[in-house]
N, C-alpha and C positions, 0 to 999 in steps of 0.2 A: 662641611665636607659631605659629598653625596655618598650613597651606599656603594656604588661601583668603585670609587676611589678608595674608600675605607677598606673594602674587602681585598682589593689588589694590594694595597699597602701592607695590611696585616699579613696576608698570605706570604708576601715576599720577606717580611720581617721574620717570620717563622720558618723561612726557607722551604716552603711547601710549593710543589708544582700544582697546576690546576687539577691534575688527576688526583694528587694527594688530597686536596681540599674536597673534591667531589666524593672520594671514598670515605673520608672522615665525616662528612656531613650527610651522606646517604642520598645525594642527588647525582644526576648525570653530568658528565663532562661538558656537554653542550650547554646545560643550564649555567654552569660556572662561567663559561665563555660569554654567554649572553649577558649574564649579570655584570661581569667586569667590563663589558662593552657598553653598558648603560641602557640595555633594552628596556623600554618603558612598560611593556606588558608581561610581567612575570608573576607567578603565583606567590602571594605573600607568605603562605605557610612554608614554601620551599626557601624563600629568602631568609626566613627566621631559622630554618634548619642550618643554613650556612652560617648565619651570624652567631648561632649558638656555639659553634666551634671557637669563637672569639669571646664568648661570654657576653654577647650583646643580643638585642632584639629590636625590631622596628617598633617605634612608639609614636604617639600623637604629639605633634609639636605645633605651636601656634604659627600662623602665617603672618607676614608683615603686611599691614594694609595702610595705604596712604590716607591721611586725614583729608576730608573734603574741604 
């Protein structure tokens, strides 16, 4: 699951509006909208601010590579 899907799903589970999530995480409403729409160029520190509301953070994960 990608970050945008995770955040939108968790926000809805907690019955938060985008404005509620923006206020709780300390970022702007536009940032939440961009994040949920999957914008690829977002500040990682702000993404982690939002994820912290759900007790998560961005981490390093291995990529799948095809064997030659």
